[in-house]
BAPA-909586 format. One record per residue (C-alpha): residue number from 0; y, x, z. Coordinates in steps of 0.25 Angstrom, whole numbers, m for minus. Each point is the difference from the previous one (the first is absolute). Layout:
<atoms>
  pos     py     px     pz
  NUM      Y      X      Z
...
</atoms>
This chain:
<atoms>
  pos     py     px     pz
    0      0      0      0
    1     14      6     m4
    2     10      2     11
    3     10    m11      1
    4     11     10      3
    5      1     13     m6
    6     11     11      2
    7      6      7    m12
    8      5     14      3
    9      9      8     m9
   10      4     15      1
   11      4     12     m8
   12     11     m8     m8
   13      6      9    m11
   14     10     m2    m11
   15      4      7    m12
   16     13     m3     m9
   17      1      1    m15
   18     15      0     m2
   19     m2      1    m15
   20     m8    m12     m1
   21      7     m6     12
   22    m14     m3      7
   23     m5      2     14
   24    m15      3      3
   25     m6     m3     13
   26    m14      5      5
   27     m5     m7     13
   28    m14      1      7
   29     m6    m11      8
   30    m12     m4      7
   31     m6    m14      5
   32     m5     m2     14
   33     m5    m12      8
   34     12     m6      7
   35      2     m3     15
   36     m6    m10      3
   37     m8     m1    m13
   38     m7    m13      3
   39     12     m9      1
   40     13     m3     m8
   41     13      6      4
   42     12     m8      3
   43      6     m7    m12
   44    m14     m2     m6
   45    m11    m11      1
   46    m15      1     m3
   47     m5     m7    m12
   48    m10    m11      1
   49    m12      8     m3
   50      4     11      9
   51      1     11    m10
   52     14      3     m2
   53     14     m1      8
   54     10     m8     m8
   55     15      2      2
   56      7    m12      8
   57     12     m5     m7
   58     10     m3     12
   59     11     m5    m10
   60     m8    m13     m1
   61      6     m5     13
   62     13     m7     m2
   63      7      6     12
   64     m4     15     m2
   65     13      4     m5
   66     14     m6      0
   67      3      3    m15
   68    m11      8     m8
   69    m14      5      4
   70     m7     12     m7
   71    m15      1      3
   72     m7     13      0
   73    m14      5      3
   74     m2     m3     15
   75     14     m3      2
   76     13     m7     m5
   77     15      2      0
   78     12     m9      0
   79     13      2     m8
   80     14     m8     m1
   81      9     m5     m9
   82     13      8     m3
   83     10     m1     11
   84    m11     m1     11
   85     m9     10      7
   86    m12      0      8
   87      1     m2     15
   88     m8      8     10
   89    m12     m9     m1
   90     m1      5    m15
   91     m2    m14     m5
   92     13     m8      3
   93     12      2     m9
   94     14      0      6
   95     13      0     m6
   96      7     14     m3
   97     15      0      6
   98      6      7    m12
   99     14     m1      8
  100     m5      9     11
  101      7     13      2
  102    m11      8     m7
  103      4     m8    m13
  104     12      1     m8
  105     m1    m13     m8
  106     14     m4     m2
  107     13      7     m4
  108     12      3      8
  109      8    m13      3
  110    m13     m9     m1
  111     m8     m6     11
  112    m15      1     m1
  113     m7    m13      4
  114    m15      1      1
  115     m9    m11     m6
  116    m15     m2      0
  117     m6     10     m9
  118     14      5     m5
  119     15      1      3
  120     13     m4     m5
  121     14      7      0
  122     12     m8      3
  123     15      4      1
  124      3      4     15
  125      7    m10      9
  126     15      2      2
  127      5      4     14
  128     m2    m11     10
  129    m12     m6     m7
  130    m15      3      1
  131    m12     m4     m8
  132     m6    m14      4
  133    m14      4      5
  134     m3      9    m12
  135      5    m11    m10
  136     10      3    m11
  137     10     m8      7
  138     11      7      9
  139      4     m7     12
  140     11      2     10
  141     m2      9     12
  142      5     m6     13
  143      7     11      7
  144      3     m8     12
  145    m15      0      4
  146     m1     15     m1
  147      6      7     13
  148      1     13     m7
  149     10     m6    m10
  150      7    m11      8
  151     12      7      7
  152      8    m13      3
  153      5     m2     14
  154     m1    m15      1
  155     m5     m8    m13
  156     m7      5    m12
  157      1     m8    m13
  158    m10      3    m11
  159      5      0    m15
  160     m6      2    m14
  161     m3     15      0
  162      8      3     13
  163      5     m6     13
  164     13     m2      8
  165      5      0     14
  166      6    m12      7
  167      5     m2     14
  168     m1    m11     10
  169     10    m11      2
  170     12      6      7
  171     m2     14     m7
  172      5      6    m13
  173     m6     11     m8
  174      8     13     m3
  175    m10      6    m10
  176     m9      7     11
  177      2     m8     13
  178      2    m14      6
  179     13      0      7
  180      4    m12     10
  181     10    m10     m7
  182     12     m4      9
  183      0    m15     m2
  184     11     m1     10
  185      9      6    m10
  186      0    m13     m8
  187      9    m11      6
  188    m10    m11     m2
  189    m12      7      8
  190      4     m7     14
  191      9    m11      4
  192      6      8     12
  193     m7     13      5
  194     m9      8     m9
  195     m8     12      5
  196     m7      9    m10
  197    m14      4      3
  198    m10      9     m8
  199     m4     m9    m12
  200      7    m12      5
  201     11     m5      9
  202      2     m9     12
  203     10    m12      1
  204      6     m4     13
  205     11     m9      5
  206     12      1      8
  207      0     m5     14
  208     m1    m15      0
  209     m8     m1    m13
  210    m15     m1     m3
  211     m6      7    m12
  212     m8     m9    m10
  213    m11      5     m9
  214      9      1    m12
  215      9     10      7
  216     11    m10      3
  217      5     m3     14
  218      1    m14      6
  219     10     m3     12
  220     m7     m1     13
  221      4    m13      7
  222      0      6     14
  223      4    m13      6
  224    m12     m7     m6
  225    m10     11      4
  226      6      2     14
  227      4     14     m3
  228     14     m1      6
  229      6      2     14
  230      9    m12      1
  231      0     m6     14
  232     m1    m15      3
  233     15     m1      0
  234      0      4    m15
  235     m6     m5    m13
  236     m6     10    m10
  237      6     m1    m14
  238     m7      8    m10
  239      8      9    m10
  240     m4      9    m12
  241     m7     12      7
  242      4     m4     14
  243      3    m12      9
  244     12     m5      9
  245      0     m6     14
  246     10    m11      0
  247      4     m7     13
  248    m10    m12      2
  249      1    m12      9
  250    m12     m7      5
  251     m3    m15     m4
  252     10     m8      7
  253     11     10      0
  254     11      4    m10
  255      8     13     m2
  256     13     m1      7
  257     13      8      2
  258     m4     15      3
  259    m14     m1     m6
  260     m4     m8     12
  261    m10    m11     m1
  262      5    m13      6
  263     m8    m13      3
  264      0    m11    m11
  265      2    m13      6
  266    m10     m8     m8
  267      4    m13      7
  268     15      1     m2
  269     m2      4    m15
  270    m11    m11     m2
  271    m10     10     m5
  272    m11     m5      9
  273    m12     m8     m3
  274      0     m9     12
  275     m4    m15     m1
  276     11    m10      2
  277     m7     m4     13
  278      0     15      4
  279     12      7      7
  280      3     14     m6
  281      3     10     10
  282      5     14     m5
  283     m7     12      6
  284      3     15     m1
  285     m5      3    m14
  286     m7    m13     m2
  287      1    m15      4
  288     m9    m10      6
  289     m3    m15     m2
  290     m2     m8     12
  291     m1    m14      4
  292      7     m9     10
  293     m7     m2     14
  294    m12     m9     m1
  295     m3      5    m14
  296     m9     12     m5
  297      2      8    m13
  298    m10      1    m10
  299      6     12     m7
  300     13      4     m7
  301      3    m12    m10
  302     m9    m10      6
  303      4    m13      7
  304      0      0     15
  305    m11     m7      6
  306      0     m8     13
  307     m7      6     12
  308     m9     m9      8
  309      3      4     14
  310    m10    m10      5
  311    m12      9     m5
  312      5     13      7
  313     m7      6     11
  314      3      0     12
  315      5    m15     m1
  316     15     m2     m1
  317     m1    m13      7
  318     m6     m3     14
  319     m4    m14     m4
  320      1     m4    m15
  321      6      6    m12
  322      6     m7    m12
  323      4      9    m12
  324     13     m3     m7
  325      7      6    m13
  326      4     14      5
  327     m2     m3     15
  328     m9     m7     10
  329      1    m10     12
  330     m8     m1     12
  331     m5    m13      6
  332      0     m1     15
  333    m11     m6      9
  334      3    m12      8
  335      9      2     12
  336      8     11     m7
  337     13      0     m7
  338      3      7    m14
  339     12      9      0
  340     10     m1    m11
  341     m6     12     m7
  342    m12     m9     m3
  343    m10     11      5
  344      2      1     15
  345     m6    m10     10
  346      5     m2     14
  347     m5     m8     13
  348      6     m3     14
  349     m2     13      9
  350      6      2     14
  351      6     14      1
  352     m1      6     14
  353     12      9     m2
  354     10      3    m10
  355     m5     12     m8
  356     14      7      1
  357      6     m5     13
  358    m12     m4      9
  359      5    m14      1
  360     m6    m14     m2
  361      4     m7    m13
  362     12     m8      4
  363     15     m1     m4
  364      0     16     m1
  365    m11      0    m10
  366      3      4    m14
  367     m2    m12     m9
  368      0      1    m15
  369      1    m12     m9
  370     m3      7    m14
  371     m8     13      1
  372      0      9    m13
  373    m14      3     m4
  374      3     15     m1
  375      3      0     15
  376    m13     m6      5
  377     m5     13      6
  378     m1     m6     14
  379     m9    m10      6
  380      5    m15     m3
  381     m1    m11     11
  382      5    m14      1
  383     11     m1     11
  384     m4     m9     11
  385     14     m5      1
  386      0     m6    m14
  387    m12     m1     m9
  388      9      1    m12
  389      5     14      4
  390     m8     13      0
  391      2     13      7
  392     m4     15     m3
  393     m8      9      9
  394     m4     15     m2
  395    m14      2     m7
  396    m10     10      6
  397      3     15     m4
  398    m12      9     m5
  399     m1     15      2
  400      2      9    m13
  401    m11     m1     m9
  402     m4    m14      4
  403      4    m14     m5
  404      0    m14      7
  405    m12     m9     m4
  406      5    m14      2
  407    m13     m6     m1
  408     m6      8     11
  409     13      2      7
  410     m2     15      2
  411      4     13     m6
  412     m9      6    m10
  413     m1     14     m6
  414      6      2    m14
  415    m10      8     m9
  416     11      9     m7
  417    m11      6     m9
  418     m3    m13     m7
  419     14     m5      0
  420      9     12     m4
  421     m8     11     m7
  422      9     11      6
  423    m11     11      0
  424     m2      9    m12
  425    m14      3      2
  426     m7     m9     11
  427      5     m9     12
  428     m6     m2     13
  429      5    m13      8
  430      3      2     15
  431      4    m11     10
  432     15     m2     m2
  433      1     11    m11
  434     m7      8    m11
  435     m3     14     m3
  436     m1      7    m14
  437    m11     11     m2
  438     m2     10    m11
  439    m12      6     m7
  440     m6     13      5
  441      9     12     m4
  442     13     m9      1
  443     10     m3     11
  444     10    m11      2
  445     14      2     m4
  446     12     m2      9
  447      1    m15     m6
  448    m13     m3      7
  449     m6     m6    m13
  450     m1     11    m11
  451    m10     11     m1
  452      3     14     m3
  453    m10     12     m3
  454     m3     10     10
  455      1     14     m5
  456    m12      6      6
  457      3     14     m7
  458     14      1      6
  459     m2     m6     14
  460    m13      5      3
  461      3     14     m6
  462    m14     m1     m7
  463     m5     14     m5
  464    m11     m2    m11
  465     m3     14     m1
  466      1     11    m10
  467      2     m4    m15
  468      2    m15      5
  469     12     m9      1
  470      2    m12      9
  471      2    m12     m9
  472      7    m12      7
  473     m5    m13     m6
  474      4    m14      4
  475     m8     m3     13
  476     m7     13      1
  477      0     14     m5
  478     m9     10     m8
  479     m2     15     m1
  480      0      4    m15
  481     m4     13     m6
  482     12      9     m6
  483     m8     13     m4
  484      7     10     m8
  485     m8      8    m11
  486     m3     14      2
  487     12      9     m3
  488     10    m11      3
  489      9      0     12
  490      2    m12      9
  491     15     m3      5
  492     m1     m3     14
  493     12     m9      0
  494     m4     m9    m12
  495    m15      3     m1
  496      2      3    m15
  497     m9     10     m7
  498      7     10     m8
  499     m5     10    m10
  500     10     11     m5
  501     m5     11    m10
  502      3      7    m12
  503     m7     m5    m13
  504      3     13     m7
  505     m7      9     10
  506    m10    m10      6
  507    m10     m6    m10
  508     m4    m11     10
  509     14     m4      1
  510      4    m13     m7
  511     10      0    m11
  512     11     m6      9
  513     m1     11     11
  514      3    m10     11
  515     m9    m12      4
  516      2     m9     12
  517     m9    m11      6
  518      7    m10      8
  519     m6    m11      9
  520      6    m13      1
  521     m3    m12      9
  522      4    m15     m1
  523     m3    m11      9
  524      2    m14     m5
  525     m2    m15      5
  526    m10     m9     m7
  527      4     m8    m12
  528      3     11    m10
  529      0     m7    m13
  530     m2      6    m15
  531     12      7     m6
  532      6      3     13
  533      7     14      1
  534     m6      8     12
  535      6     14      0
  536      9      9     m8
  537     m4     15     m2
  538     10     10     m3
  539     m1     15     m3
  540     10     10      6
  541      2     15     m3
  542      2     10     11
  543     15     m3      0
  544     m3    m15      3
  545      4     m4    m14
  546     m7    m11     m7
  547     m8      4    m12
  548      2    m11     m9
  549     m8      5    m12
  550    m13     m3      7
  551    m12     m8     m5
  552     m9     m7     10
  553    m15     m4     m2
  554    m10     m6      9
  555    m12      9     m1
  556     m8     m7     11
  557      2    m16      1
  558     m7     m8     11
  559     m8    m10     m8
  560     11      0    m11
  561      9     m8      9
  562     13      8     m2
  563     10      3    m11
  564     11     10     m1
  565     12      0     m9
  566     12      9     m2
  567     14     m4      4
  568     11     10      1
  569     m9     12      2
  570     m7     m7     11
  571    m15     m5      0
  572      0    m15      5
  573    m14     m4      5
  574     m3    m15     m1
  575    m12     m9      2
  576     m8     m6    m12
  577     m8    m10      9
  578      1     m6     14
  579     m3     10     11
  580    m10     m4     10
  581      4      0     15
  582     m8     10     10
  583     m2     11    m10
  584      6     14     m3
  585      2      4    m15
  586      1     14     m5
  587      6      4    m13
  588      4     14     m6
  589     12      2     m9
  590      3     12     m8
  591     14      4     m3
  592      4     10    m10
  593     14      5     m1
  594      6      7    m12
  595     13      8     m3
  596      9     m3    m12
  597     m9      8    m10
  598    m12     m9      4
  599     m6     12      9
  600     m8     m4     12
  601      7      4     12
  602     m6     m8     12
  603    m13     m7      2
  604     m1    m10     12
  605    m12     m8      5
  606      3    m12      8
  607    m12     m5      9
  608      5    m14      5
  609     m8     m8     10
  610      4    m15      0
  611     m4     m9     12
  612      0    m15     m1
  613      0     m8     13
  614     m8    m13      3
  615     13     m7      4
  616     13     m3     m7
  617      8      9      9
</atoms>
């Protein structure tokens, strides 16, 4: 059996050239040997069906052997590519040749090489500021604003075709290289009153007495309507442009007389009242009243007087029987008694042991009266035994002070002044024959015996609350409040102010003002503090006791947002926004910044204000 695989070995290769005949002659020696292994086909061959020979395997029959062209050879194969392609590292896949790479010089100067699949194209180069659109023939603009290495604009960069330009924000102008601030205040129409130039913008403000609007114009502040004036109750606030005036004002019921003095208006004499025709007009100081005649009651100003039914009053006005009449009443007497001309008093026969004044029995020296005026009936009335048609007077019993005579029980009884007169401001205790006013704890009676005044425990008891504390006298009590000074502040022993003085140029921790003061204020008020009520005026002074009017006030700590502050004449006026509850202490912190004429901060003052509200309206 022949070998399936044999090895052909060649050696001694010689060549000879015949130049005349232009021939080359080769001599080669060879020998054939069995291959290794000799009994199986090598790679790239397969055994024929009878098992005698090895046939070459045609790898090119497979469709995906090569990308482009496949070339079979004994025991192997090779791939090749179309022009413009080259074999990849796997020796079967064809990849595009980039003719535009650096190692190629495909296009002339002034042309751009654009690689295509299997070839390339040459196009004129794009002008400055343009670039090729993803290797397409079209040139597109370069956005220099998105390229930090090109964009040199200080504020705004605007891309243009083939270039770019620099713009500035509103309030700036471009000088060719930089953005400079534009002074809007140089234009007359920038602000209505006061214009302050700032970097890139400007700020409008108004003169005192005006309020700035969003459009830069100024509206006059109605100080009278907004209660930002200091006119007292004797003057009326009259608003003017940018300010206000306090004109002499008379309360209702008064008019302005000679010398700017308010005099009473006699509404009754001038017939400027509203009394009903059945009512009497009585002029009063600053007003008038409508009253009714005796026996009638008033239902209010302008209403008809109504008869009083005295017979329904308690205690009874008659001892026996009462008959009401129009504007009056009459008493009916029981049998055996006589009604006097006043039609209210009844008398009977009584024997008098002695005359009330002379100690004598009734007789010819007794004082006899025929007609007794009703307003003189302040004595006991008896029928005279000498003449039943005559009557005589005797002194009535006298009661001690604080008592009254009870005719029904014929005795003197105590008067409850607490129920009848309401003399006491706080509380009344009735006593036999008198009464006594008392005050709540922490108060004492004034010299009038009825009003209450607060006891200043801090002053009268010389209370020492200890270091960093201050005694705060409240109405009816007192509290110790903390008044600590921060580190590097000094406390003034006379005022308890915390003072910081330093040099901002040499001390980095020093504030810009160089001077800071912390002031503690205390305020004790009665109950009934209503909304929009002014409480305290805060004023800032310099070391020479001169007011710093160019001061701005701001509440930086506001207890439950109950308080409001407004600027008035360089002063900070603290007022209420809602009703303050009694029995509480409120704390607010106000920061005041004082500037000089060039708007440089000179002083900074912090006011810490404690406000106490009493449970009582005094």
